[in-house]
Steps between C-alpha positions, in 0.01 A plus 500: 500500500446147632390383155812647341726324750313175441546525123871578544542202732330271246720629219817447704387149593435417135843639406667291771325180393568563128867578566538189714340274239710644216823471702415143596433406138820670384697310763329177392601553136857592595543208741348259247755611242789464748379158613470388138853614423643324806314181411628514143856563615489202737349283229775596256760433765387151604346368181668498162267529208558230244477687174542181302149377585348800327464448131643769283227690318511444129650769280167522324324588826762760590464666164122496523504657847734778390272578208211576734446862608589544869223542755603778740344493849498845661447528874290754686553735794740367767578221254828350388642317203740215448812540712335680792396337827710198417308220336155637587275552199262798483288306253508189721689295244268572207807589293590129492193426287673615180853477363511864391410710803683808629434642848656848521589666827377860501474764770233383745393855591631708210255682275323338206709716266833402657408131505404506131839649415675237713306220330612611153870491587461182704387328182697687234820564692705811572483760776159610620429853376213665685507801268666836562187709553324248721810442714557871551136563591495211750842560653679176421785379278426470129671161478450187704597135496711357219395177331813381320297231328128556456267213580363515144740719297351396165167653600338694215193484276618175342580353843210625716399398853194421711459706818314381811462752782367450850343798680703816424710291260207507257515878480879487466478288183237734352727798558791308347296424189409867465867596538588254223232651277624852578864400434588633844834320540803693381704303252209269412313683226344183357283404797126456455198367687534181293802397703231362733274216385265484795435650842337296775400655833451306821320729749629792294502855637361681196277764656640551848372386836314654790729305733768767451280741695452257790876446510578871519476683166298822508190465278516875440807477275599133480863597567561605859499279809305534822743562789379194692442202271629161390675653199669757721651217705597328176667818372712536815599134498603504133711815540684353800545165322654668194708739711674219692575343160607157630632323187394140576157617614449720194601209276240287673222756469503846347224761485658634180599854599874469432478773234392742775836449676355471851802316646674646806819496294353762268260714703627466857293559813365836385380349176315235700331768709409690184336188352316417822364855514365457146731748331686258273481151356234309307223568750559874478498510118208256469709269279389179668223252434219599737408831329468298177250267668257766619194561283641839399845361419361212294269727302797725425703201380213353298446824314829432316466123450349328197360155430671394180323327209753220446555399864298236687371593845357286780424586862408306814314719750484363855219550751452406865163661565134405466169684498278420801166683531635775279820540702852418383675280758814279512430154357595294805784534748705186442546566129655844549864540601543671843712762326200605293187436707478842667547672166236283326253620763609864485500514120151349486383798710690769307350847481664772294543814715202726424719813508739363236413515127434151355792353302300471178160586354232249597689373805298283745627354829316171449696427181814474713373278784585160352869435570769243578656674800748703297324606180143574405358247254384778266863609473628159393278408204640740237603865461182701567588855604515764368406313176366147492694264274337220294422203724313171521395309814593133466266250665598202287840454338334432167406870488859594430599225261656627292598821677479829318779753549428847633230381744532450877351158575445462874384245756378552856676255735408426862815568697692759700788705366782262594327168434704429187845606622764393755303211659383247243312285753251777580359507148489121465375375165408858397872581485562250221179589320589869488866471400445212259238709321733802491793306358286305256344820374843654447613195306181425306308821441738789514725456198469746214683263266525121486313410822642210698242228559466342847662171394811695404537656843787369704 
């Protein structure tokens, strides 16, 4: 009895500390965005920008830039695109490295499926159509946001794009490519996988993560939540946030569940109670991102996703662990963000419950110990489960010059899960090395026709 109480006390303490750290980081991000906006507003008010000192770009350069396929940067869980959180950049300003970069704003907690649908219409234009059957099964509206003018309306096989996804964003772009191949968008019967030139993953969530179980997902089914957990607190907070539906706040940051109609104006107080009790809403139907990030959810997704023979693939897998005397341990304290340190330690000690069937044949705990605080390194290299896709570990860049399509080239990078986003200073010189290589590869290696040489890049 004493042991049980002790374990419960430890679990509650860990939950309290984790909740406090996550809330503090969320407040830091929000306050940074507000401070940046205020600073920019004051600057615009007191200092007039002299546009005359800036030379007009030549018409030749403008034409050349518009001829380049766009590079689309897709954010991960709890992420945001251009236009959210004021002037704050999820990709820490990396989008400024190229003249043809698009940073879409997708639901930060919506399911991989819903986000892939949103991404299509964000680029192509029109009203987001989540599909009749899917919408009915998940209990939300079939149609969502309207994009009067798509961010790349000419998008097709002759005007393809490069996709770069961080974390869950990497799985989103894979699902989108599969949807294009399957001609899954009503009214667009000419789509194909060749609308996408290349896919690059930065800490990509291809095969799920054991962190979902530490945060509150049941390892038994990969769908339901433990009653007392970090994700349970997150669920309650998101429902209340969406129910209050404060316009200026939702414009500043949105979890993406507008198509579930959770506003007090539509469901009232009894609808709120119903959602909090788990009888309605995205958390009741399972149509949100965490079930997709469990090992079971990722394997289910992967069973329907292909690696296509004419698309170029590259992945950066991050790791913040080392082997010491046969044990997997965090690689230093100072190099790991406080938001992630506890999880790096926990994930390096992961044990699959012995009374639960393993997620796949040949499963071993030790394969999942290396991690970056959010994802297991084995999950980030390339799609592995239930079927392993063609891959090649890159130690030297010369090994992938020139790149071959249809193969997942991957590198192992020393860093935690958020080293290359939000705060550029944390990554230091690595930030420029990573993003410069990504953008150069998109421009130099990943053209099916008439490749642009580096000296032609603007």
